[in-house]
C-alpha positions in Angstrom: -28.0 21.2 7.6 -28.9 23.6 10.4 -27.7 27.2 9.7 -24.8 28.3 11.9 -23.8 31.9 12.2 -20.3 33.2 12.6 -21.2 34.2 16.2 -22.2 30.6 16.9 -18.9 29.5 15.6 -17.0 32.1 17.6 -18.8 31.0 20.8 -17.8 27.4 20.1 -14.2 28.4 19.8 -14.5 30.5 23.0 -16.0 27.5 24.9 -13.0 25.4 23.7 -10.6 28.0 25.1 -12.5 28.2 28.4 -12.3 24.4 28.7 -8.5 24.5 28.2 -8.1 27.2 30.8 -10.3 25.5 33.3 -8.2 22.3 33.0 -5.4 24.2 34.7 -7.5 25.7 37.5 -7.3 24.4 41.0 -9.1 21.2 41.8 -10.8 20.9 45.2 -8.4 20.1 48.1 -8.2 16.6 49.4 -10.8 15.6 52.0 -9.7 14.9 55.6 -9.9 11.1 54.9 -7.6 11.6 51.9 -5.1 13.4 54.0 -4.4 10.4 56.3 -0.7 9.3 56.7 0.6 7.3 53.8 -2.1 8.3 51.4 0.1 10.8 49.5 2.8 8.3 48.8 0.3 5.7 47.6 -1.3 8.3 45.2 2.2 9.2 43.8 3.1 5.6 43.2 -0.2 4.8 41.5 0.1 7.9 39.4 3.7 7.1 38.3 2.4 3.7 37.1 -0.4 5.1 34.9 -1.2 8.6 33.6 -4.9 7.9 33.9 -4.5 7.3 37.7 -2.9 10.7 37.8 -5.6 12.2 35.7 -8.4 10.9 37.9 -6.7 11.8 41.2 -5.6 15.4 40.5 -8.2 16.6 37.9 -11.6 15.9 39.4 -14.8 16.6 37.6 -15.0 20.0 39.4 -12.2 21.3 37.2 -14.2 21.1 34.0 -17.0 23.3 32.8 -18.8 20.0 31.9 -17.1 16.7 32.7 -17.0 13.6 30.5 -15.2 10.4 31.0 -12.1 10.2 28.8 -13.1 8.8 25.4 -11.2 5.8 23.9 -9.4 7.9 21.4 -7.8 10.0 24.3 -6.4 6.8 25.8 -5.2 5.8 22.3 -3.4 9.1 21.9 -1.6 8.8 25.2 -0.5 5.2 24.4 0.9 6.4 21.1 2.7 9.3 22.8 4.9 6.9 24.7 6.4 5.6 21.5 9.0 8.3 20.9 10.1 10.2 17.8 7.5 12.6 16.3 3.9 11.7 16.8 1.5 14.0 15.0 -2.2 14.0 16.0 -4.7 15.4 13.5 -7.9 15.4 15.5 -11.2 17.1 15.4 -11.4 20.5 17.0 -13.3 20.8 20.3 -12.4 17.2 21.2 -10.1 17.9 24.1 -6.7 17.0 22.6 -4.9 20.1 23.9 -6.3 19.7 27.4 -5.2 16.1 27.6 -1.7 16.8 26.5 -1.2 19.8 28.8 -2.0 17.4 31.6 0.3 14.8 30.1 3.1 17.3 30.0 2.7 18.1 33.7 2.7 14.4 34.4 6.0 13.9 32.5 7.6 16.7 34.4 6.6 15.2 37.7 7.3 11.6 36.9 9.7 11.0 34.0 13.2 11.1 35.3 14.7 11.1 31.8 13.2 14.5 31.1 15.0 17.4 32.8 14.2 19.9 30.1 11.0 20.1 28.1 9.4 22.7 25.8 6.2 24.0 24.4 6.3 25.0 20.7 3.9 27.0 18.5 4.0 29.0 15.3 4.4 32.1 17.3 6.1 32.5 20.7 3.1 34.1 22.5 1.0 30.9 21.8 3.8 28.7 23.2 3.9 30.9 26.3 0.2 30.4 26.7 0.6 26.6 26.8 3.6 27.0 29.2 1.5 29.2 31.5 -1.2 26.6 31.7 1.2 23.8 32.6 2.9 26.1 35.2 -0.5 26.7 36.8 -1.3 23.0 37.0 1.9 22.3 38.9 2.0 25.5 41.0 -1.7 26.0 41.8 -3.5 22.7 41.9 -3.8 22.1 45.6 -3.8 18.3 45.2 -0.6 18.3 43.3 0.9 20.9 45.6 0.0 18.7 48.6 1.4 15.4 47.3 4.4 16.6 45.3 5.5 19.7 47.2 6.9 21.6 44.2 9.6 24.2 44.9 9.4 26.9 42.3 12.8 28.4 41.2 11.8 30.3 38.0 8.3 31.2 36.9 7.8 33.6 34.0 6.1 33.5 30.6 9.1 31.9 28.9 10.6 29.6 31.5 9.3 27.5 34.4 11.7 25.7 36.6 11.0 23.7 39.8 12.1 20.8 41.9 10.3 18.6 44.4 10.7 18.3 48.1 13.3 15.6 48.8 14.5 15.6 45.2 16.9 18.3 44.2 16.7 17.5 40.4 15.4 20.5 38.6 12.8 20.3 35.9 12.6 23.1 33.3 9.9 24.0 30.8 10.8 26.5 28.1 8.6 28.2 25.4 9.7 28.1 21.8 8.3 29.7 18.6 9.1 32.2 15.9 12.1 34.1 17.1 13.1 31.5 19.7 14.4 28.3 18.2 15.1 25.0 20.0 18.4 24.8 18.1 21.3 25.3 20.3 19.1 25.5 23.5 20.7 23.7 26.5 20.6 24.1 30.2 22.9 22.5 32.7 24.7 21.0 29.6 21.5 19.2 28.6 19.1 19.6 25.7 15.3 19.4 25.8 14.0 15.8 25.8 10.3 16.5 25.1 8.4 19.1 23.1 4.6 19.6 23.0 3.7 21.5 19.8 0.3 23.0 19.3 -1.1 25.8 17.0 1.7 25.1 14.6 -0.6 26.1 11.7 -3.8 28.2 12.1 -6.4 30.0 10.0 -4.2 33.1 10.4 -1.1 31.3 8.9 0.2 32.1 5.4 -0.3 29.2 3.0 2.1 30.3 0.4 4.4 27.5 -0.8 7.4 29.2 0.9 5.6 29.7 4.2 4.4 26.1 4.3 7.9 24.8 3.5 9.3 27.0 6.3 6.8 25.5 8.8 7.8 22.0 7.9 11.5 23.0 8.2 11.0 24.5 11.6 9.2 21.3 12.8 12.1 19.2 11.5 14.7 21.5 13.1 12.8 21.4 16.5 12.9 17.6 16.6 16.5 17.4 15.4 17.5 19.8 18.2 16.3 17.5 21.0 18.6 15.5 23.1 19.2 11.8 22.5 16.0 9.8 22.8 13.9 13.0 22.6 10.2 12.9 21.8 7.9 15.4 20.2 4.1 15.5 20.2 2.4 17.7 17.5 -1.3 18.6 17.8 -3.1 20.0 14.8 -6.1 20.2 12.4 -5.8 19.3 8.8 -8.1 22.2 7.6 -6.4 23.3 4.4 -5.2 21.2 1.5 -2.3 23.6 1.0 -1.1 23.3 4.6 2.0 21.6 6.0 -0.1 18.9 7.8 -1.9 17.9 4.6 1.4 17.7 2.8 2.9 15.5 5.5 -0.2 13.3 5.5 0.1 12.8 1.8 3.8 11.9 2.2 2.8 9.2 4.7 0.2 7.8 2.4 2.7 7.7 -0.4 5.3 6.0 1.8 7.9 8.8 1.7 7.4 10.5 5.1 10.6 10.5 7.1 10.7 7.4 9.3 10.9 9.4 12.6 7.4 10.9 11.8 4.0 9.2 12.3 0.7 10.9 11.6 -2.5 9.7 13.4 -5.9 11.0 12.1 -9.0 11.2 14.4 -12.1 12.5 12.4 -15.1 13.7 14.3 -17.4 11.2 12.6 -16.3 7.5 12.3 -17.8 5.4 9.5 -18.9 2.0 10.6 -20.7 -1.0 9.2 -23.9 0.3 10.7 -23.5 3.8 9.3 -21.3 5.7 11.7 -20.8 7.2 15.1 -19.2 10.2 16.8 -15.6 10.0 17.8 -16.6 11.2 21.3 -20.0 9.6 21.9 -20.5 10.8 25.4 -19.9 14.5 24.6 -21.7 14.4 21.3 -24.7 12.1 21.7 -26.0 12.3 18.1 -27.3 9.7 15.7 -26.1 11.1 12.3 -23.3 13.1 10.8 -25.6 16.0 10.0 -26.7 16.2 13.6 -23.0 16.3 14.7 -22.3 19.0 12.1 -25.0 21.1 13.7 -24.0 20.3 17.3 -20.3 21.4 16.8 -21.4 24.5 14.8 -19.6 23.7 11.5 -19.9 26.8 9.3 -20.0 25.0 6.0 -18.9 21.8 4.3 -15.3 23.1 4.0 -15.2 23.9 7.7 -16.6 20.5 8.6 -14.3 18.5 6.3 -11.2 20.3 7.4 -11.5 21.2 11.1 -13.6 18.2 12.1 -13.1 15.4 9.5 -9.4 16.1 8.8 -10.1 15.9 5.1 -9.5 19.4 3.7 -11.5 20.6 0.7 -11.5 24.0 -0.9 -14.2 26.5 0.3 -17.3 26.5 -1.8 -17.5 29.0 -4.6 -20.6 30.7 -5.8 -20.9 29.3 -9.3 -21.8 25.6 -8.6 -23.3 25.5 -5.0 -23.9 22.2 -3.3 -27.6 23.0 -3.3 -27.7 22.6 -7.1 -26.3 19.1 -7.0 -28.8 16.4 -8.2 -28.8 12.7 -8.8 -31.0 10.4 -10.9 -32.0 6.8 -10.5 -32.7 6.0 -14.2 -32.5 7.8 -17.5 -35.6 9.2 -19.2 -36.6 7.3 -22.3 -35.7 10.2 -24.6 -32.2 10.8 -23.2 -30.5 9.2 -26.2 -28.0 11.6 -27.6 -25.0 13.3 -26.0 -21.3 14.0 -26.0 -18.0 13.7 -24.1 -15.5 16.4 -23.5 -12.1 16.8 -21.8 -9.2 19.1 -21.4 -6.4 16.5 -21.6 -3.2 16.8 -19.6 -0.7 14.6 -17.9 1.1 15.3 -14.6 4.5 14.0 -13.4 4.2 10.5 -11.9 0.4 10.7 -11.9 0.4 13.2 -9.0 -0.8 16.8 -8.9 -3.3 18.1 -11.5 -6.2 15.9 -12.5 -7.8 15.3 -15.9 -11.6 15.5 -16.1 -13.7 13.9 -18.8 -17.5 13.9 -18.4 -19.9 12.2 -20.8 -23.6 13.2 -20.8 -26.8 12.8 -22.7 -29.7 15.3 -23.1 -33.4 14.7 -22.3 -35.7 17.0 -24.3 -38.7 16.1 -22.1 -36.8 17.0 -18.9 -34.7 19.8 -20.6 -31.9 18.4 -18.5 -28.4 16.9 -18.9 -27.7 13.4 -17.5 -24.1 12.6 -16.7 -23.3 9.0 -17.8 -19.7 8.9 -16.6 -17.2 11.4 -15.2 -13.5 10.6 -15.2 -11.5 12.7 -12.7 -8.0 11.4 -12.0 -4.4 12.1 -12.3 -2.5 10.7 -15.3 1.1 10.5 -16.1 0.7 8.3 -19.2 -1.2 9.8 -22.2 -2.0 6.3 -23.5 -3.7 5.4 -20.2 -5.8 8.6 -20.4 -6.8 7.8 -24.0 -7.5 4.2 -23.1 -9.9 5.3 -20.3 -11.6 8.0 -22.4 -11.9 5.5 -25.3 -13.4 2.9 -22.9 -16.2 5.3 -21.8 -16.9 6.4 -25.3 -17.1 2.8 -26.6 -19.4 1.9 -23.7 -21.9 4.6 -24.7 -21.1 4.6 -28.4 -24.8 4.4 -29.3 -25.5 7.6 -27.4 -22.4 9.8 -27.7 -22.3 11.7 -31.0 -19.1 13.7 -30.5 -15.8 13.6 -28.6 -14.4 17.1 -27.8 -10.8 18.0 -26.7 -9.6 21.3 -25.5 -7.3 22.7 -28.3 -6.0 25.8 -26.7 -2.3 26.7 -26.8 -0.5 23.7 -28.3 -3.0 21.1 -27.1 -4.3 20.2 -30.6 -0.9 19.3 -32.1 0.3 17.6 -29.0 -2.8 15.4 -28.6 -3.1 14.7 -32.3 0.3 13.1 -32.0 -0.7 11.2 -28.8 -3.8 9.8 -30.6 -1.8 8.7 -33.6 0.8 7.0 -31.4 -2.0 5.3 -29.3 -3.6 4.0 -32.5 -0.2 2.7 -33.7 0.5 1.0 -30.3 -2.9 -0.6 -29.8 -3.7 -1.3 -33.5 -7.2 0.2 -33.0 -8.9 3.3 -34.3 -9.6 6.1 -31.9 -12.9 8.1 -32.3 -12.5 11.3 -34.3 -11.7 14.2 -32.0 -13.0 17.7 -32.4 -10.7 20.3 -30.9 -12.3 23.4 -29.3 -10.9 26.7 -28.1 -13.4 27.7 -25.4 -13.0 30.7 -23.1 -14.4 29.0 -20.0 -15.2 32.2 -18.0 -17.1 33.6 -21.1 -19.3 30.5 -21.6 -19.8 29.5 -18.0 -23.1 31.3 -17.5 -25.2 28.7 -19.3 -23.8 25.8 -17.3 -24.1 27.7 -14.0 -27.8 28.5 -14.7 -28.5 24.8 -15.5 -26.7 23.7 -12.4 -28.5 26.0 -10.0 -31.9 24.8 -11.4 -31.0 21.2 -11.0 -30.7 20.5 -14.7 -27.4 18.8 -14.6 -27.9 15.4 -13.0 -25.5 12.7 -11.9 -25.9 8.9 -11.4 -27.1 7.8 -8.0 -24.2 7.5 -5.6 -21.8 9.4 -7.8 -20.6 11.6 -4.9 -19.4 8.5 -2.9 -17.1 7.3 -5.8 -13.4 8.2 -6.0 -13.8 10.0 -9.3 -17.1 11.6 -8.1 -15.6 12.9 -4.9 -12.7 14.5 -6.6 -14.8 16.0 -9.4 -17.4 17.5 -7.0 -14.8 19.0 -4.7 -13.5 20.9 -7.7 -16.9 21.8 -9.0 -18.3 23.0 -5.7 -15.2 25.2 -5.0 -15.0 26.7 -8.5 -14.9 30.5 -8.6 -13.7 31.1 -12.1 -10.5 30.3 -13.9 -8.5 33.1 -12.2 -9.6 32.2 -8.7 -9.6 28.4 -8.7 -6.6 26.2 -7.8 -8.2 23.0 -9.2 -10.5 23.7 -12.1 -10.3 20.6 -14.3 -13.7 19.2 -13.5 -15.8 22.4 -13.7 -13.8 23.4 -16.8 -14.6 20.1 -18.5 -18.3 20.3 -17.5 -18.7 23.8 -18.8 -17.0 22.7 -22.1 -19.3 19.7 -22.4 -22.5 21.8 -22.0 -21.2 24.3 -24.7 -20.2 21.5 -27.1 -23.7 19.9 -26.8 -25.3 23.2 -27.6 -22.9 23.9 -30.4 -23.6 20.6 -32.0 -27.4 21.1 -31.6 -27.7 18.0 -29.4 -29.7 20.4 -27.1 -32.9 21.2 -28.9 -36.5 21.9 -28.1 -38.8 19.0 -27.6 -40.7 18.3 -30.9 -43.5 16.4 -29.2 -44.8 16.3 -25.7 -43.1 13.4 -23.9 -44.3 11.7 -20.8 -42.2 12.4 -17.8 -41.4 9.4 -15.6 -40.9 9.3 -11.9 -37.6 7.5 -12.5 -36.2 10.6 -14.2 -37.0 12.9 -11.3 -33.8 14.2 -9.7 -32.8 13.7 -6.1 -31.6 17.0 -4.7 -29.0 16.7 -2.0 
């Protein structure tokens, strides 16, 4: 992928801010023809019937630094926004979601007679004020809106904007909310807010401690619960960190336990199709491949791309097992006949949370390389299921695997000896003899790291696209040592496997010169 500097990334973020600010700048006044009698009323009626009529009429191409026709996903988001309750949009950055919804908020204030009081909400109050200021500029300074709607401004400051329209005494109020100013208890003229636009609820500067994330989720819930009857809330965000509130809410939706008032909608920058894929916004990003799009948007690295653009957060890459060292193979060398399997077995509550990793590999003396045969990486709540899966892999490659190793640190050996005996009793089958090891992962990692960086650890073709492979590689790429890694099951097991194969003398010097085959050559990704 094309190298992108931090300066490039900063300029990309700057351009996004410029576009947001430009959306609230004045559009050109109406032409003499557009000022003929009756035209204003017709424009207002057409706008009231459809937001996109309003958008075309009052936000001409001159408003934008570079104009593009609204993409289909913008129209989809606006359609969803009409549904009510809490609609959360996790969409790729630099794709115009904030601009669209600032205009939509101005539209609601001008046309929706059920909304007397609305609000902007962010993690911090200054950010909410920034959004309010832009909406205020749209209504107060856009000469087309001023001409057709004749707003009468009653209050205009950084925390409150209140106006009415000529011939309509009903006052519309927009308030800013954030840390230090809650929606709870807020009312004006005996009414509570009916609509909230929330943005920048979670940013790169946010704390991602468990307590801080829970607090953000609680504030979102409190904001919605404080709205008047029939109130709606739109939340805009990026799912850029697996520890974040948005990622936790998305997982709850996937598991069917998200509160019924919430719905999350994900719009990744690159959409997979039967023909390969396409950009979410094709007119703005006219590229033919995902790698071209990464370069065009200026993604700093894979973690930045997956989080900020694909809404699929992964940990940042560590330095021990870089992506550049990942290699795949199409076929095993003829002399890759002996190997081992290793795991650090553990179970998690209800199969959620920590994973268990169990790689199996053989060694090729001619290539002096390790070939992964299979790599289990999943969450298990039932020890019998875990043993069944490990046993299945071991039986499949029984002619090649000489030893099965389990981590035996702490109380692992006694616990899993009991589990193995219970498994044998239940199934009526013998389980392969287990060798328990007490490896210090950080102390023995150097050998595996050197092999990885030189492309000597090779995976089956297409491994990265499998569910087990995707989970395992995310953990391996981000591994930075036992003390610094949140998920270390896969790299821990891989390091243990390499050590076990050396310890059992499976790795040995080639006794005779063997012919290397093209099929054994790795494909570096």
